[in-house]
C-alpha positions as CSV (number, residue, x, y, z in Angstrom):
1,M,-35.0,-40.7,-47.1
2,K,-35.6,-42.8,-44.0
3,L,-32.6,-44.6,-42.5
4,V,-32.9,-47.7,-40.3
5,W,-29.9,-48.2,-38.0
6,L,-29.5,-51.9,-37.2
7,R,-27.6,-53.0,-34.1
8,N,-28.4,-56.1,-32.1
9,D,-31.6,-56.6,-34.1
10,L,-30.4,-58.3,-37.3
11,R,-33.7,-59.5,-38.6
12,L,-36.5,-58.6,-41.0
13,A,-39.4,-60.0,-39.0
14,D,-40.6,-58.4,-35.7
15,N,-38.2,-55.5,-36.1
16,P,-40.2,-52.4,-34.9
17,A,-37.7,-49.8,-36.2
18,L,-37.6,-51.4,-39.7
19,R,-41.4,-51.9,-39.8
20,H,-42.1,-48.3,-38.8
21,A,-39.5,-47.0,-41.3
22,C,-41.2,-49.0,-44.1
23,A,-44.6,-47.7,-43.3
24,G,-45.8,-45.2,-45.8
25,D,-44.1,-44.0,-49.0
26,G,-40.6,-42.8,-49.7
27,P,-37.2,-44.5,-50.0
28,V,-35.7,-46.5,-47.1
29,A,-32.1,-47.5,-46.5
30,A,-30.5,-49.4,-43.7
31,L,-27.2,-49.0,-41.8
32,F,-24.8,-51.2,-39.8
33,I,-21.8,-49.8,-38.0
34,I,-18.7,-51.8,-37.5
35,S,-16.7,-50.7,-34.5
36,P,-13.7,-53.0,-34.1
37,T,-11.8,-51.1,-31.3
38,Q,-15.0,-50.6,-29.3
39,W,-15.9,-54.2,-29.6
40,R,-12.5,-55.2,-28.3
41,Q,-12.9,-52.7,-25.4
42,H,-16.2,-54.4,-24.6
43,K,-14.5,-57.8,-24.7
44,M,-16.7,-59.0,-27.5
45,A,-15.6,-62.5,-28.5
46,P,-14.2,-63.0,-32.0
47,I,-16.6,-65.9,-32.5
48,R,-19.5,-63.5,-31.7
49,Q,-18.1,-60.8,-34.1
50,R,-17.9,-63.3,-36.9
51,F,-21.4,-64.7,-36.2
52,M,-22.8,-61.2,-36.1
53,L,-21.1,-60.1,-39.4
54,A,-22.2,-63.3,-41.1
55,Q,-25.8,-62.4,-40.2
56,V,-25.2,-58.8,-41.5
57,D,-24.1,-60.4,-44.8
58,V,-27.2,-62.4,-45.0
59,L,-29.4,-59.5,-44.0
60,G,-27.8,-57.2,-46.5
61,C,-28.6,-59.6,-49.3
62,E,-32.2,-60.0,-48.1
63,L,-32.7,-56.2,-47.8
64,A,-31.2,-55.7,-51.2
65,A,-33.7,-58.1,-52.7
66,L,-36.4,-55.9,-51.2
67,G,-34.9,-52.8,-52.8
68,I,-33.5,-51.5,-49.5
69,P,-29.7,-50.8,-49.6
70,L,-27.7,-51.6,-46.5
71,H,-24.8,-49.2,-45.9
72,L,-21.8,-50.2,-43.8
73,L,-19.8,-47.7,-41.8
74,R,-16.6,-48.4,-39.9
75,V,-15.9,-46.3,-36.9
76,E,-13.3,-47.5,-34.3
77,T,-15.2,-46.3,-31.3
78,F,-18.7,-45.1,-30.3
79,A,-17.3,-41.5,-29.9
80,E,-16.9,-41.4,-33.7
81,A,-20.5,-42.5,-34.5
82,P,-22.3,-39.2,-34.3
83,A,-20.1,-37.4,-36.8
84,A,-20.0,-40.4,-39.2
85,L,-23.8,-40.8,-39.0
86,A,-24.3,-37.0,-39.6
87,D,-22.1,-37.2,-42.7
88,L,-23.9,-40.2,-44.1
89,C,-27.3,-38.6,-43.5
90,R,-26.1,-35.5,-45.3
91,E,-24.8,-37.5,-48.2
92,Q,-27.9,-39.6,-48.6
93,G,-30.5,-36.9,-47.9
94,V,-31.7,-38.7,-44.8
95,T,-34.5,-36.8,-42.9
96,Q,-35.5,-39.5,-40.4
97,L,-33.5,-42.1,-38.4
98,Y,-35.2,-45.2,-37.0
99,A,-33.6,-47.6,-34.5
100,N,-34.4,-50.0,-31.7
101,Q,-33.2,-48.8,-28.3
102,A,-30.0,-50.0,-26.8
103,I,-29.9,-50.9,-23.1
104,E,-26.2,-50.7,-22.2
105,I,-24.9,-47.4,-20.8
106,D,-22.2,-46.8,-23.4
107,E,-24.6,-47.5,-26.2
108,Q,-27.2,-45.2,-24.6
109,R,-24.7,-42.4,-24.4
110,R,-23.7,-42.9,-28.0
111,D,-27.4,-42.8,-29.1
112,H,-28.0,-39.6,-27.1
113,A,-25.0,-38.0,-28.9
114,V,-26.3,-39.2,-32.2
115,T,-29.7,-37.7,-31.5
116,A,-28.1,-34.3,-30.7
117,A,-25.8,-34.4,-33.7
118,L,-28.6,-35.2,-36.1
119,A,-30.9,-32.6,-34.6
120,E,-28.4,-29.9,-35.8
121,Q,-29.2,-30.9,-39.4
122,A,-33.0,-31.4,-38.8
123,V,-32.9,-35.2,-38.9
124,S,-35.5,-36.6,-36.5
125,C,-34.7,-39.8,-34.5
126,H,-37.3,-42.4,-33.7
127,W,-36.5,-45.1,-31.1
128,F,-38.4,-48.4,-30.4
129,N,-38.4,-51.3,-28.1
130,G,-37.0,-54.2,-30.1
131,C,-35.1,-56.2,-27.5
132,C,-37.7,-57.1,-24.9
133,V,-41.3,-58.4,-24.9
134,L,-42.3,-55.6,-22.5
135,P,-40.2,-52.4,-22.5
136,P,-37.9,-51.6,-19.6
137,G,-39.7,-49.5,-17.0
138,R,-43.1,-51.2,-17.7
139,V,-42.9,-53.8,-15.0
140,L,-42.5,-52.0,-11.6
141,T,-43.5,-52.4,-8.0
142,G,-46.5,-50.7,-6.6
143,S,-44.3,-47.8,-5.5
144,G,-42.9,-47.4,-9.0
145,E,-39.5,-49.0,-8.4
146,M,-37.7,-51.8,-10.3
147,F,-38.1,-55.2,-8.7
148,K,-35.0,-56.3,-6.9
149,V,-35.9,-60.0,-6.8
150,F,-36.9,-62.2,-9.8
151,T,-40.0,-64.1,-8.6
152,P,-42.2,-61.1,-8.0
153,F,-40.9,-59.5,-11.2
154,S,-42.0,-62.7,-13.0
155,R,-45.5,-62.6,-11.6
156,A,-45.8,-58.9,-12.4
157,W,-44.4,-59.4,-15.9
158,L,-47.0,-62.1,-16.7
159,K,-49.8,-59.9,-15.3
160,A,-48.7,-57.0,-17.5
161,L,-48.4,-59.2,-20.5
162,D,-52.0,-60.5,-19.9
163,E,-53.2,-56.9,-19.7
164,E,-51.3,-55.5,-22.7
165,G,-50.5,-58.4,-25.0
166,F,-47.9,-57.8,-27.7
167,V,-47.6,-57.4,-31.4
168,I,-45.3,-59.4,-33.8
169,H,-44.3,-57.0,-36.6
170,R,-44.3,-58.4,-40.1
171,A,-41.3,-58.3,-42.3
172,P,-41.3,-55.5,-44.8
173,T,-42.4,-56.1,-48.4
174,A,-40.4,-55.1,-51.5
175,R,-40.0,-51.3,-51.9
176,G,-38.4,-51.3,-55.3
177,E,-36.3,-53.2,-57.8
178,P,-33.7,-55.7,-56.3
179,L,-30.3,-54.2,-55.7
180,P,-26.8,-55.7,-55.9
181,W,-25.1,-56.7,-52.7
182,Q,-21.3,-57.0,-52.3
183,P,-20.5,-59.8,-49.8
184,L,-18.4,-58.7,-46.8
185,A,-15.6,-61.1,-47.7
186,E,-15.0,-59.0,-50.8
187,R,-14.6,-55.8,-48.8
188,A,-11.0,-55.4,-47.9
189,W,-11.6,-52.9,-45.1
190,V,-13.9,-55.3,-43.3
191,D,-11.4,-58.2,-43.6
192,E,-8.5,-56.0,-42.3
193,A,-10.6,-54.9,-39.3
194,L,-11.7,-58.3,-38.2
195,G,-9.6,-60.9,-39.8
196,E,-11.0,-64.1,-41.3
197,L,-14.8,-64.0,-41.5
198,T,-15.5,-67.7,-41.4
199,V,-18.4,-68.9,-39.3
200,D,-18.4,-71.9,-37.0
201,P,-20.6,-74.6,-38.7
202,R,-22.2,-75.3,-35.4
203,W,-23.9,-72.0,-35.5
204,P,-25.4,-71.3,-39.0
205,V,-26.8,-67.8,-39.4
206,G,-30.2,-66.6,-40.7
207,E,-33.7,-66.1,-39.5
208,A,-34.8,-69.3,-41.1
209,E,-32.2,-71.2,-39.0
210,A,-33.3,-69.5,-35.8
211,L,-36.9,-70.3,-36.4
212,R,-36.0,-73.9,-37.4
213,R,-34.2,-74.4,-34.0
214,L,-37.1,-72.8,-32.2
215,N,-39.7,-75.1,-33.9
216,I,-37.7,-78.2,-33.3
217,F,-37.3,-77.3,-29.6
218,L,-41.0,-76.6,-29.2
219,E,-41.9,-79.9,-30.9
220,Q,-39.4,-82.2,-29.3
221,A,-38.1,-80.8,-26.0
222,V,-40.1,-77.9,-24.5
223,L,-42.5,-80.2,-22.5
224,D,-39.6,-82.0,-20.9
225,Y,-37.5,-78.9,-20.5
226,G,-37.9,-78.7,-16.7
227,E,-36.5,-82.2,-16.3
228,T,-33.8,-82.1,-19.0
229,R,-32.4,-78.5,-19.0
230,D,-29.8,-79.1,-16.3
231,F,-28.0,-82.0,-18.0
232,P,-25.3,-80.9,-20.4
233,A,-25.0,-84.3,-22.0
234,I,-28.7,-84.2,-23.1
235,A,-29.9,-82.0,-26.0
236,G,-32.6,-80.5,-23.7
237,T,-32.2,-76.7,-24.4
238,S,-33.2,-74.6,-27.3
239,L,-29.7,-73.4,-28.4
240,L,-31.3,-70.1,-29.3
241,S,-29.1,-67.8,-27.1
242,P,-26.7,-66.7,-29.9
243,Y,-29.7,-65.8,-32.1
244,L,-31.4,-63.9,-29.3
245,A,-28.1,-62.0,-28.5
246,A,-27.6,-60.9,-32.1
247,G,-31.3,-60.2,-32.6
248,I,-31.7,-62.8,-35.3
249,I,-34.9,-63.8,-33.5
250,S,-36.9,-61.7,-31.0
251,P,-38.1,-62.8,-27.6
252,R,-41.7,-61.9,-28.7
253,Q,-41.4,-64.4,-31.5
254,C,-40.3,-67.0,-28.9
255,V,-43.3,-66.3,-26.6
256,A,-45.7,-66.3,-29.6
257,A,-44.4,-69.6,-30.9
258,L,-44.7,-71.1,-27.4
259,Q,-48.3,-70.0,-27.1
260,Q,-49.1,-71.4,-30.5
261,R,-47.5,-74.7,-29.7
262,L,-49.3,-75.1,-26.4
263,G,-52.6,-73.3,-27.2
264,Y,-52.2,-71.1,-24.1
265,R,-49.6,-69.0,-22.3
266,P,-48.4,-70.9,-19.2
267,Q,-48.8,-69.0,-15.9
268,S,-47.2,-71.3,-13.3
269,K,-44.8,-74.2,-12.8
270,A,-47.7,-76.6,-12.8
271,Q,-48.3,-75.9,-16.5
272,P,-46.1,-77.5,-19.3
273,G,-43.9,-74.9,-21.0
274,F,-43.7,-72.5,-18.0
275,V,-40.1,-73.4,-17.1
276,W,-38.8,-72.3,-20.5
277,L,-41.1,-69.2,-20.5
278,N,-39.6,-68.3,-17.1
279,E,-36.1,-68.4,-18.6
280,L,-37.2,-65.8,-21.2
281,I,-38.6,-63.8,-18.3
282,W,-35.2,-64.1,-16.5
283,R,-33.7,-62.6,-19.7
284,E,-36.2,-59.7,-19.5
285,F,-35.4,-59.2,-15.8
286,Y,-31.7,-58.7,-16.4
287,R,-32.3,-56.4,-19.3
288,H,-34.8,-54.2,-17.4
289,L,-32.3,-54.1,-14.5
290,L,-29.5,-52.9,-16.8
291,V,-31.6,-50.0,-18.0
292,L,-33.0,-48.9,-14.7
293,I,-29.7,-49.4,-12.7
294,P,-27.0,-48.0,-15.1
295,T,-24.2,-48.8,-12.6
296,L,-24.5,-52.4,-13.6
297,S,-22.9,-51.4,-16.9
298,M,-20.0,-49.9,-14.9
299,N,-18.5,-52.9,-13.2
300,R,-20.5,-52.1,-10.0
301,P,-22.2,-54.7,-7.9
302,F,-26.0,-54.8,-7.6
303,K,-25.6,-54.9,-3.8
304,P,-23.4,-51.8,-3.1
305,E,-22.2,-53.2,0.2
306,T,-20.5,-56.1,-1.5
307,A,-18.0,-53.8,-3.2
308,A,-16.0,-54.1,0.1
309,L,-15.5,-57.9,-0.3
310,P,-11.8,-58.8,-0.3
311,W,-11.8,-60.6,-3.6
312,S,-8.7,-62.2,-5.0
313,W,-7.1,-61.2,-8.3
314,D,-4.6,-64.1,-8.4
315,P,-3.5,-64.4,-12.1
316,D,-2.2,-67.9,-11.8
317,A,-5.3,-69.3,-10.2
318,F,-7.5,-67.4,-12.7
319,A,-5.5,-68.9,-15.6
320,T,-5.9,-72.4,-14.2
321,W,-9.6,-71.9,-14.1
322,C,-9.7,-70.4,-17.6
323,E,-7.7,-73.3,-19.0
324,G,-9.8,-76.0,-17.3
325,R,-7.0,-77.4,-15.1
326,T,-8.7,-77.0,-11.7
327,G,-8.7,-80.8,-10.9
328,Y,-12.5,-80.7,-10.6
329,P,-13.8,-82.6,-13.7
330,I,-17.1,-80.9,-14.3
331,V,-15.5,-77.4,-14.0
332,D,-12.7,-78.4,-16.3
333,A,-15.0,-80.0,-18.9
334,A,-17.2,-76.9,-18.9
335,M,-14.2,-74.5,-19.4
336,R,-12.7,-76.6,-22.2
337,C,-16.0,-76.8,-23.9
338,L,-16.3,-73.0,-23.7
339,N,-12.8,-72.5,-25.1
340,T,-13.4,-74.8,-28.0
341,T,-17.0,-74.0,-29.0
342,G,-17.7,-70.5,-27.7
343,W,-20.7,-71.8,-25.8
344,M,-21.5,-73.2,-22.4
345,H,-24.6,-74.9,-21.0
346,N,-26.4,-72.7,-18.4
347,R,-26.0,-75.2,-15.6
348,L,-22.3,-75.3,-16.2
349,R,-22.1,-71.5,-16.3
350,M,-23.5,-71.5,-12.7
351,I,-21.1,-74.2,-11.6
352,V,-17.9,-72.6,-13.0
353,A,-19.0,-69.1,-11.8
354,S,-19.6,-70.4,-8.3
355,F,-16.2,-72.2,-8.4
356,L,-14.3,-69.1,-9.4
357,T,-16.0,-66.8,-6.9
358,K,-16.8,-69.1,-3.9
359,D,-13.9,-71.6,-4.2
360,L,-11.1,-69.5,-5.5
361,H,-12.6,-66.2,-4.2
362,I,-11.6,-64.4,-7.4
363,H,-13.5,-61.3,-8.4
364,W,-16.6,-62.0,-10.5
365,R,-15.5,-59.2,-12.9
366,L,-12.7,-61.4,-14.2
367,G,-15.0,-64.2,-14.9
368,E,-17.6,-61.9,-16.5
369,D,-15.0,-60.5,-18.8
370,Y,-13.6,-63.9,-19.7
371,F,-17.0,-65.2,-20.6
372,M,-17.7,-62.1,-22.8
373,S,-14.3,-62.7,-24.5
374,R,-15.3,-66.3,-25.4
375,L,-19.1,-66.6,-25.7
376,I,-20.9,-66.5,-29.1
377,D,-24.0,-65.4,-27.1
378,G,-22.2,-62.8,-25.0
379,D,-24.8,-60.3,-23.8
380,L,-24.0,-57.8,-21.1
381,A,-27.3,-58.0,-19.2
382,A,-27.5,-61.8,-19.0
383,N,-23.8,-62.3,-18.4
384,N,-23.5,-59.6,-15.7
385,G,-26.7,-60.8,-14.1
386,G,-25.6,-64.4,-14.1
387,W,-22.2,-63.7,-12.7
388,Q,-23.5,-61.4,-9.9
389,W,-26.1,-64.1,-9.1
390,A,-23.4,-66.7,-8.7
391,A,-21.1,-64.4,-6.8
392,G,-23.7,-63.4,-4.2
393,T,-23.5,-59.7,-5.2
394,G,-26.6,-59.6,-7.5
395,A,-30.4,-59.5,-7.6
396,D,-31.3,-62.7,-5.8
397,A,-33.4,-63.7,-2.8
398,A,-31.1,-66.6,-1.8
399,P,-28.6,-65.9,1.0
400,Y,-24.9,-65.5,0.4
401,F,-24.0,-68.9,1.9
402,R,-25.3,-70.7,-1.2
403,V,-22.1,-72.3,-2.6
404,F,-22.2,-75.0,-5.3
405,N,-20.2,-78.1,-4.5
406,P,-18.5,-78.9,-7.9
407,T,-18.3,-82.6,-7.2
408,T,-21.9,-83.1,-6.2
409,Q,-23.0,-80.9,-9.0
410,G,-21.2,-83.1,-11.4
411,Q,-22.6,-86.2,-9.9
412,R,-26.1,-84.9,-10.1
413,F,-26.1,-83.4,-13.5
414,D,-23.6,-85.6,-15.4
415,P,-24.1,-88.8,-13.4
416,Q,-22.4,-91.1,-15.9
417,G,-19.7,-88.6,-16.8
418,E,-20.6,-88.4,-20.5
419,F,-20.0,-84.7,-20.7
420,I,-16.9,-84.9,-18.7
421,R,-15.3,-87.6,-20.8
422,T,-16.1,-85.7,-24.0
423,W,-14.1,-82.7,-23.0
424,V,-11.5,-83.9,-20.4
425,T,-9.7,-86.4,-22.7
426,E,-7.4,-87.5,-19.8
427,L,-10.5,-89.1,-18.3
428,A,-12.0,-90.6,-21.4
429,D,-11.3,-94.2,-20.2
430,I,-12.2,-93.8,-16.6
431,P,-15.1,-95.8,-15.2
432,A,-18.2,-93.8,-14.4
433,A,-17.9,-94.7,-10.7
434,Y,-14.7,-92.7,-10.5
435,V,-15.2,-89.9,-13.0
436,H,-16.2,-87.2,-10.6
437,Q,-13.4,-88.0,-8.1
438,P,-10.8,-89.5,-10.4
439,H,-7.6,-89.0,-8.4
440,D,-7.5,-92.3,-6.4
441,W,-8.2,-94.3,-9.5
442,L,-5.5,-92.4,-11.5
443,R,-3.0,-93.0,-8.7
444,L,-3.7,-96.7,-8.8
445,K,-3.0,-96.7,-12.5
446,G,0.2,-94.8,-12.0
447,R,-1.1,-91.9,-14.0
448,Q,-0.4,-88.2,-13.4
449,D,-2.0,-86.7,-16.5
450,Y,-4.8,-85.0,-14.8
451,P,-4.2,-82.3,-12.1
452,A,-5.0,-82.7,-8.4
453,P,-7.7,-80.4,-7.0
454,M,-6.3,-76.9,-6.8
455,V,-8.4,-76.2,-3.7
456,D,-10.2,-78.0,-0.9
457,H,-13.8,-77.2,-1.5
458,A,-14.9,-77.7,2.1
459,V,-12.2,-75.2,3.3
460,A,-12.9,-72.8,0.5
461,R,-16.6,-72.8,1.2
462,V,-16.1,-71.8,4.8
463,R,-13.8,-68.9,3.8
464,A,-16.3,-67.7,1.2
465,I,-19.0,-67.6,3.9
466,E,-16.7,-65.7,6.3
467,M,-16.0,-63.1,3.5
468,F,-19.7,-62.3,3.3
469,R,-20.3,-62.4,7.1
470,S,-17.5,-59.9,7.6
471,L,-19.7,-57.4,5.8
472,E,-22.3,-57.6,8.6
473,K,-19.8,-56.5,11.3
């Protein structure tokens, strides 16, 4: 018996572990492990847990139709996984385990422990690259080190892809008679562990849905992506991040579909489609960094010297930011959108992260954890990379004195205030001319229903720069 251990790769198509397990004869089974306590320790958002389990439900039904049973195990923490897997392999007569590699340090340690435990009962483990187009460690500098800055990594990544290409693995075919599948909602122990399993209708699960979104984006928006991607009131992005984070679609499928749509693989900003491809390469960059620099999974800054920065841990200021009551409309709209929907536009992520770290001088780790606790697309590599980029502690060529002005960012990327008025209901009736600096208008109207700015941006910016300059002394 061959067993495929599914994790953040909840799909049939382009799943290397599943494809290799199904090569040749012999029975194949699949496994998904539910770890409620570990998920909470890793700050996994409830909306992401529900999204992931809804996809497990769909995938279990699809696998059953192919004659492949999907086993579910519940272990509270990763430490319990090796023994539980060993027991399951013994019970089912498993001789080979197949899985796509994890990139996070806790998950890697768990997998090493599983390999050791299964070796004791002669079960061989086979690991594959299922989360990146090019495997971590493939794109290195001439001296064999990981790139510390994105742009040269992007160039080297494109060159390596041209040299090697990539393969899209087909979904497996039926391996036997269809099997029954018991929905997760009918399993009491799943319900008890995770509560109500309802899924947000804004985020339907399924590989077909992910491919539908990809195709719509490529047909309607990819050519204008460079001009529209920064405007949250415009439907200019792919909305694929939750599907990539759960592995419902693979980055290889995205690159292949882009090539098919354009008839070529773009190589520079001058070519249509390159800006979106570059965003996929950013995703690769952060994932490669996480594997090659394990301390990034341990709450450590990419730039070690920035560990000495005198960050604030002010709980009241942090709560004000979390709740969207800062007095800066674009920041508040973004945070309220996140709290309601479990998703935030990428430009807004940069704005609110800059505000927390450079205006409030609060440690980026608090913001990183809060995002993970709310985002449906929470992914350690991308989330950590984005927060450290904004905080000035991460892999970035730009100097530390880059500080976003929240007012001018709002004026530039939500000029008419459409996004702001959608989420900051106190400003729903304010004229566009005042929406980014509403306080004088509100005073004239005798209104006090929207908070005053909690900090003077000009003063806060100077202090942020001084914090970083102090490291040079």
